[in-house]
Phi, psi and omega in degrees: 000129182288145179292324181269125182289167177282162179293143176208159178294324177297320177297321176299317180294319179295319180294317179294316180297317179297320179295318179295317179297320178294318179298318178294321178299316178293322180300322184270354185269167171284129184272325184214136177241124183246125176246121182242137176215126181217161181211139171283119183263337179217153178101179184299323181284350179293145005256046181299136177248145179233129177234139180218144176235125183238130177241127183244125176236203187294337185218348185231157171236104183267130186233132175233118185245139179223138179240139176242145182054048188278354183300313180296325179292318180295321177294321178300315180291329181287326185268337183287141182209109182250124176243115180293129179303149182296325184298319182292322179292325178291322180294325178291326181278354181282353178292137182305140182297330180296322178292319179300317181296327181284332185269340183299315182302316182294320180293322179294322178295321180295319181291327183281344183289120182258102183297313184296319180297320177292326174295322176298314181298319179295319180292317177298321178296321179296321178294320179295316180295329178296317178292320180295323182298324178292323176296320180291327177295317178296326179289345175089036178291151177288156179055037183294329181296312179294321183297307183287333174295321178294320178296316179295322177298322177296321177297316180298316180296321181298313183286322186271338185237307189295311183298310177298320182294317180291329176294317179295321178296319177293324183288316187256346182081177183235132176265108186290335185287319183236007177058030177239141181233017184291318180298315180293329175295319177294324176300321182296329181282347175282103195303322179287114176279083184286163179291159178298124179085007183277349180249121179262147179054049184288137176229135178226151178209135179226128175231139181241153179211158180271130175234169178258124356251093180168213184227144176243136174248119174264123189230150178220139176223133178212160179167175179261118183279113181292345176291350180254006180237167179289143181304329180291345181261004182302310185297315181297320181289326178290329182279322185225144175286128183291154176289165183297325182273357181287146180298322182291345178294341179289349180277000182290134180226136178226137185226124177248142182203165170222146184234117180256121174259111182240142179286149177301149186294342181264357182298324179299349179299337181292341179279359174283337182302313177298331176295320176297322178299323184286312186277343177231074187294153177280168179293129181296153177287177183298317180296321180293322178296319179296319179296321179296320179295320179295319179297319179295321179293321179294325179290000000 
């Protein structure tokens, strides 16, 4: 007796129903769970710790943030005061207005592009196509085996690659010049959203590794916060790294963190679909039926 049963209409219905139920189950589940943990290791905000839990589903990004030893961080934020020099603001405004007008539309489009939302739409479309593909298989389209295998591969890629990648792109932004976003990703983990140019001698580092079940980013951000020094010392601090005994050396801040991207616990349910294919096979094509008849005649 063969392990795999013969094709039947009941089997077609069970396979279609099972595929739809799995697609709905994935639709209602959390797709990505992000665990973030960071700590200020040097500087005035140390030793404040920051923990965050992010859950991403079909339409929402839920965030829960918790801080430990936050007193030093609150004092740090209360005392820092960064005033951008007048010269730098004038130099930025010296760009011809015609150029600014020409560049504004493209910059606005880049800022408005939501990577994660587009990743969600692509994933939802893949789930819908998976259900439609089973209907087409029952209808008897040619090359149905290759067709639905390709659709299932697209679903797997969406959940395992597209959703995490689009979240990282949204979190860290994209550097168009070198196609790298690691520095901006490390900036995002630096909890204090400082003003542009407020950190002198900035250093960032991002390393990634594979964990089960997902990816981990180990990140570091450090620099001298100009918000903690006198405005008259901005230029000197930007030009040279201060000595250890220098007063401006106290403005040094360092932040270490790690970001874990883990797949939702219900995501492996999509691998049940090939099991349904095996135990509830589709109707064989014309060539396959002819081969079966020839085998039966030979026996």
